[in-house]
C-alpha positions in Angstrom: 58.9 68.6 58.6 62.3 69.8 59.6 62.7 73.4 60.5 64.5 75.5 57.8 68.2 76.1 58.5 69.2 79.6 59.5 72.2 81.0 57.7 75.0 82.0 59.9 76.0 85.7 59.9 79.8 85.5 59.6 80.8 88.2 57.0 82.1 91.3 58.7 80.3 94.6 58.2 83.8 96.0 57.5 83.5 94.5 54.0 80.2 96.4 53.5 81.9 99.6 54.6 84.5 99.0 51.9 81.7 98.8 49.3 80.2 102.0 50.7 83.6 103.7 49.9 83.0 102.9 46.2 79.6 104.6 46.4 81.2 107.6 48.0 83.9 107.8 45.3 81.3 107.8 42.5 78.9 110.1 44.3 76.0 107.6 44.3 73.6 106.7 47.1 74.0 103.1 48.4 70.4 103.1 49.8 68.9 100.8 47.2 71.7 98.2 47.5 71.6 98.2 51.3 67.8 97.8 51.2 68.0 95.0 48.8 70.4 93.1 51.1 68.4 94.1 54.2 71.4 95.8 55.8 70.2 98.4 58.2 71.9 101.7 59.3 72.1 100.3 62.8 73.9 97.2 61.7 76.4 99.4 59.8 77.3 101.2 63.0 78.1 98.0 64.9 81.9 97.8 65.0 81.9 94.0 65.0 78.6 93.6 63.1 78.2 90.6 60.8 76.0 89.8 57.8 75.2 86.5 56.0 76.9 85.3 52.8 73.6 85.8 51.0 73.5 89.4 52.1 77.1 89.9 50.9 76.2 88.4 47.5 73.2 90.7 47.2 75.0 94.0 48.2 78.0 93.2 46.1 75.9 92.3 43.0 73.8 95.4 43.4 76.9 97.7 43.8 78.8 96.2 40.8 75.8 96.7 38.5 74.7 100.1 39.9 78.2 101.5 39.8 79.2 99.6 36.7 82.5 98.6 38.4 83.3 95.1 39.3 86.3 96.3 41.1 84.1 98.4 43.4 86.3 101.4 43.3 89.6 99.8 44.0 91.5 100.8 40.9 92.3 104.0 39.0 89.5 103.2 36.5 86.3 101.2 36.5 86.1 97.5 35.5 82.8 97.5 33.7 80.2 94.8 34.3 81.4 91.6 32.6 85.2 92.3 33.1 85.8 89.2 35.3 83.5 87.2 33.0 85.9 88.0 30.2 88.8 86.6 32.4 86.8 83.4 33.0 86.0 83.0 29.3 89.6 83.5 28.3 90.8 80.9 30.7 88.1 78.2 30.5 89.2 76.7 27.2 92.6 75.8 28.7 93.5 72.1 28.9 94.7 72.2 32.5 94.1 74.4 35.5 97.8 75.5 35.5 97.4 76.9 32.0 94.0 78.5 32.9 95.6 80.3 35.9 98.5 81.5 33.9 96.1 83.0 31.3 94.1 84.6 34.2 97.2 86.3 35.5 98.3 87.4 32.1 94.9 88.7 31.0 94.3 90.5 34.3 96.8 93.1 33.0 94.2 94.0 30.4 91.8 95.0 33.2 94.2 97.0 35.3 97.9 97.5 36.1 97.2 98.9 39.6 97.8 95.3 40.8 99.8 92.6 39.0 99.2 88.9 39.4 102.2 86.6 39.1 102.3 82.8 38.7 105.4 80.9 39.9 106.2 77.2 40.3 108.6 75.9 42.9 108.9 72.2 43.8 105.5 70.7 44.4 103.7 74.0 44.8 102.5 76.9 42.8 102.3 80.4 44.2 100.2 83.2 42.9 101.2 86.6 44.2 99.6 90.1 44.0 102.0 93.0 43.5 100.6 96.4 44.3 101.6 99.0 41.7 99.3 101.8 42.9 98.1 102.9 46.4 94.8 101.1 47.3 94.1 103.2 50.3 91.2 102.3 52.6 90.1 99.6 50.2 93.3 97.7 50.3 92.2 94.8 52.5 89.0 94.2 50.7 90.7 94.5 47.3 93.5 92.0 48.0 91.4 89.4 49.7 88.7 89.6 47.0 91.3 89.3 44.3 92.5 86.0 45.7 88.9 84.8 46.3 88.0 85.5 42.7 90.9 83.5 41.5 90.5 80.7 44.0 86.7 80.5 43.4 87.2 80.3 39.7 89.8 77.6 40.0 87.6 75.5 42.2 84.7 75.8 39.7 86.9 75.1 36.7 88.0 71.7 37.9 84.8 71.1 40.0 86.8 70.6 43.2 87.5 72.3 46.5 91.2 73.3 46.3 92.9 73.4 49.7 95.6 76.0 50.1 99.1 75.3 51.5 99.1 78.9 52.7 97.6 82.4 52.2 99.5 85.6 53.2 98.5 89.2 53.4 100.7 92.3 53.9 98.5 94.1 56.3 98.1 93.6 60.1 95.7 91.1 61.5 92.3 92.7 61.4 89.7 92.6 64.1 87.6 90.3 62.0 90.4 87.8 61.2 88.2 84.9 62.4 86.3 85.1 59.0 89.4 84.4 56.9 89.4 80.6 57.5 85.8 80.6 56.1 87.1 82.2 52.9 90.4 80.4 52.5 90.8 76.7 53.1 94.3 76.7 54.6 96.7 78.5 57.0 96.3 82.3 56.8 99.1 84.7 57.9 99.2 88.5 58.2 102.0 91.0 58.1 103.7 89.3 55.2 105.8 90.9 52.5 103.1 90.7 49.9 99.8 89.0 49.1 100.0 85.4 47.9 98.4 82.0 48.0 100.1 78.6 47.6 98.6 75.6 46.0 99.6 71.9 45.7 100.8 71.3 42.1 98.6 68.1 41.9 95.5 70.3 41.5 97.1 72.4 38.8 97.6 69.3 36.7 93.9 68.5 36.7 91.9 69.1 33.4 89.2 71.7 33.3 85.7 70.2 33.4 83.6 73.1 32.1 82.4 74.0 28.7 80.9 77.2 27.2 77.4 76.2 28.4 78.6 75.7 31.9 80.4 79.0 31.8 77.3 80.9 30.7 75.3 79.4 33.5 78.0 80.2 36.1 78.3 83.8 35.0 74.6 84.3 35.7 75.4 83.9 39.4 79.2 84.0 39.8 79.3 85.8 43.1 78.9 82.7 45.3 82.3 81.6 43.9 83.9 84.5 45.7 81.8 84.4 48.8 81.4 80.7 49.6 84.0 77.9 49.7 83.6 75.1 47.2 82.7 71.9 49.0 83.8 68.9 46.9 87.5 68.0 46.8 88.3 65.6 44.0 91.8 64.8 45.4 90.7 64.3 49.0 91.1 60.6 48.9 94.6 61.0 47.5 95.5 63.6 50.1 94.3 61.4 53.0 96.3 58.5 51.5 99.5 60.7 51.3 99.0 61.9 54.9 98.5 58.4 56.3 101.4 56.9 54.4 103.7 59.7 55.4 102.9 59.5 59.1 100.4 56.7 60.0 101.2 56.9 63.7 100.5 60.6 64.2 97.5 60.7 61.7 95.7 58.1 63.8 92.2 59.6 64.1 89.7 61.7 62.2 90.2 64.8 64.3 94.0 65.0 63.6 93.5 64.2 59.9 90.7 66.8 59.5 92.9 69.4 61.3 95.8 68.7 59.0 93.6 69.0 55.9 91.8 72.1 57.2 88.3 70.6 57.1 85.8 69.6 59.7 85.5 66.0 60.7 81.9 66.0 59.4 83.1 67.3 56.0 86.0 64.8 55.9 83.7 61.8 56.4 81.0 63.2 54.0 83.4 63.9 51.2 85.1 60.6 51.5 81.7 58.9 51.4 80.9 60.9 48.2 84.1 59.5 46.6 83.1 55.9 47.6 85.8 55.7 50.3 85.9 55.6 54.1 88.5 56.8 56.6 88.8 53.4 58.2 89.4 51.7 54.8 92.1 54.2 53.8 93.8 53.8 57.2 93.8 50.0 56.8 95.2 50.3 53.3 98.0 52.7 54.4 98.9 50.6 57.5 99.0 47.5 55.3 101.2 49.2 52.7 103.6 50.5 55.3 103.9 47.2 57.1 104.5 45.2 53.9 107.2 47.6 52.8 109.0 47.6 56.1 108.8 43.8 56.5 110.1 43.1 53.1 112.7 45.8 52.9 114.2 46.1 56.4 115.1 44.1 59.4 113.2 46.5 61.7 111.9 44.7 64.8 108.2 43.8 64.6 107.4 46.1 67.6 108.8 49.1 65.7 107.1 48.0 62.4 103.8 48.0 64.3 104.4 51.5 65.7 105.4 52.9 62.3 102.2 51.5 60.8 100.1 53.2 63.5 99.4 50.3 65.9 99.6 50.6 69.7 100.8 47.1 70.2 102.5 44.3 68.4 99.6 42.0 69.2 97.0 44.2 67.6 99.3 44.6 64.6 99.7 40.8 64.2 95.9 40.4 64.4 95.2 42.9 61.7 98.1 41.6 59.6 96.5 38.1 59.6 93.2 39.6 58.4 95.0 41.3 55.6 97.2 38.5 54.4 96.1 35.3 56.1 99.6 34.9 57.6 101.8 36.5 60.3 104.3 39.3 59.9 107.1 36.8 60.7 106.0 34.4 57.9 105.9 37.2 55.4 109.4 38.4 56.3 110.7 34.8 56.0 109.1 34.4 52.6 110.4 37.7 51.3 114.0 36.8 52.4 114.5 33.1 51.3 117.6 31.3 52.5 119.9 31.1 49.4 123.0 30.0 51.3 122.7 26.4 50.0 
């Protein structure tokens, strides 16, 4: 029997300290919540201490219920237990994720105006920004990052897909525990920005929601994992790999580079492609074939350059692969696609 896996402690104690500020604000002892999550006084004193995601779920859940404030003291008034569930319910009947997120941003104003969420489209991306309308004080970092995690976690759940981020920006300096941010946000993270924002590829926003009222009720029974853990499955991963390979087959030549560009591990890349019934090698062959066929039929580019553009190291290996794809040679296809009509 395999040994049980040990959960990695990656969440900084600094986030627990932010929760303790809420207890201090309301004059309530955090002892019960800390005991439930097995967070010791000694651990709280460690400047670079870490807890597991499960411990973070437990202490957050206990605090929200005990203080009856899902905002954990961030805002000028409490957000009673069920407030974010209301946002989920108001958004989940939308036909597409774009409309759901627009509703989320609009209805968030009913909860608080201390921060304002704004939805903006530009080109092929959508940006959701957070505008601070009141001082957030010592809770600022935890408030802003959790606000984006709530929204991103809900969006992933709604379409049943991991949603990569084109970028995430925060207006505060890089914290000591910055290494945890890539675990929370699947994309490039920047600090010292003008405001808080995350940018998403529009293709995900066009996807229909895949949840109904029954799924929503089940999710709300244990919603915190959506804000603590990243969603694993990416429904558009095959499409994203295809786009990357077709845009630059020569540079996206191996799993390591592709995984880095897509902000996933190589193991995750291969596993998720397999889940979607695809393989990286198959997608690479498909992209190389499409690039080669396009260049051979549309341009007079020398075969050596065609081979390089399609991601081959030599013309010989290109010709060998081309024969497997089509049964002929690159030269034969070029001749066939440009018949002599001079007579």
